[in-house]
C-alpha positions as CSV (number, residue, x, y, z in Angstrom):
1,V,-55.3,87.9,-207.4
2,I,-55.6,88.7,-211.1
3,L,-56.6,92.3,-210.4
4,L,-53.7,92.7,-208.0
5,L,-51.2,91.4,-210.6
6,A,-52.8,93.7,-213.2
7,L,-52.4,96.6,-210.8
8,I,-48.7,95.8,-210.2
9,S,-48.1,95.4,-213.9
10,F,-49.8,98.7,-214.6
11,C,-47.7,100.5,-211.9
12,A,-44.5,99.1,-213.3
13,H,-45.6,100.2,-216.8
14,R,-46.2,103.7,-215.6
15,R,-42.9,103.8,-213.8
16,H,-41.0,102.7,-216.9
17,R,-42.7,105.3,-219.2
18,R,-41.1,108.2,-217.2
19,P,-37.6,108.9,-218.3
20,F,-34.9,108.7,-215.7
21,R,-31.7,110.7,-215.5
22,R,-28.3,109.1,-215.9
23,K,-24.9,110.8,-215.6
24,T,-22.3,110.0,-218.1
25,A,-18.6,109.8,-217.4
26,D,-18.1,113.5,-218.2
27,G,-20.8,114.5,-215.6
28,I,-23.6,115.5,-218.0
29,E,-27.1,114.2,-217.2
30,H,-29.1,112.7,-220.0
31,A,-32.8,111.6,-220.0
32,V,-33.0,107.9,-220.7
33,H,-36.2,106.1,-221.7
34,A,-36.7,102.4,-220.9
35,S,-36.6,100.4,-224.1
36,P,-39.6,98.2,-224.8
37,G,-39.2,94.5,-224.4
38,L,-41.1,91.6,-225.9
39,L,-44.7,92.7,-226.7
40,A,-44.2,96.0,-224.8
41,Y,-44.4,98.5,-227.7
42,G,-45.9,101.7,-226.2
43,G,-48.1,102.5,-229.2
44,Y,-50.7,99.9,-228.3
45,P,-53.1,100.3,-225.4
46,F,-52.1,98.7,-222.1
47,V,-55.0,96.3,-222.0
48,L,-54.2,95.0,-225.5
49,R,-50.5,94.6,-224.7
50,G,-51.2,92.8,-221.4
51,S,-53.8,90.5,-223.0
52,V,-51.6,89.5,-225.9
53,A,-48.5,89.0,-223.7
54,S,-50.5,86.8,-221.3
55,I,-51.9,84.7,-224.1
56,F,-48.5,84.4,-225.6
57,F,-47.0,83.3,-222.3
58,M,-49.8,80.8,-221.5
59,L,-50.0,79.3,-224.9
60,G,-46.4,79.5,-226.0
61,V,-43.8,80.0,-223.4
62,L,-45.3,78.0,-220.5
63,P,-46.0,74.8,-222.5
64,L,-42.5,74.9,-224.1
65,F,-40.9,75.3,-220.7
66,L,-42.9,72.4,-219.3
67,V,-42.1,70.1,-222.2
68,C,-38.3,71.0,-221.9
69,C,-38.4,70.3,-218.2
70,S,-40.2,67.0,-218.7
71,V,-37.7,65.9,-221.3
72,L,-34.7,66.7,-219.2
73,L,-36.2,65.2,-216.0
74,G,-37.6,62.2,-218.0
75,L,-34.1,61.4,-219.3
76,S,-32.7,61.5,-215.8
77,V,-35.5,59.3,-214.4
78,A,-35.0,56.9,-217.3
79,A,-31.2,56.7,-216.5
80,F,-31.9,56.0,-212.8
81,E,-34.6,53.4,-213.4
82,D,-32.7,51.7,-216.3
83,W,-35.6,52.5,-218.7
84,P,-35.3,53.4,-222.4
85,A,-35.1,57.2,-222.7
86,A,-38.5,57.5,-224.5
87,I,-40.3,55.7,-221.7
88,G,-38.9,58.1,-219.1
89,V,-39.9,61.2,-221.2
90,E,-43.4,59.8,-221.8
91,Y,-43.8,58.9,-218.1
92,L,-42.9,62.5,-217.0
93,L,-45.1,64.1,-219.8
94,S,-48.0,61.9,-218.6
95,N,-47.5,63.1,-215.1
96,V,-47.2,66.8,-216.1
97,L,-50.4,66.5,-218.2
98,G,-52.3,64.8,-215.4
99,M,-53.2,61.8,-217.6
100,T,-54.8,58.9,-215.8
101,Q,-53.8,56.5,-218.6
102,P,-50.0,57.0,-219.1
103,L,-48.7,57.4,-222.7
């Protein structure tokens, strides 16, 4: 699965490196290059960029997303169950983290 995802990512990378043509309003074609996104600067090797981006996603973006979802859903669970807000958030964080002893 990882090799398949790496292959798809590499093919997308190769496709975006080639310029594509876009016509302006006056009918003149111009070569347009895709602008790099987050951690996609073309000066670094593909393997380094992919590794750094994956580590950044797994250690930064994904935990932040899970905590934000846990807080929002924990507040809604606390409202439905008539719990204090902190208990609802702690309950959902415990479930997301897979803890056997809740917080």
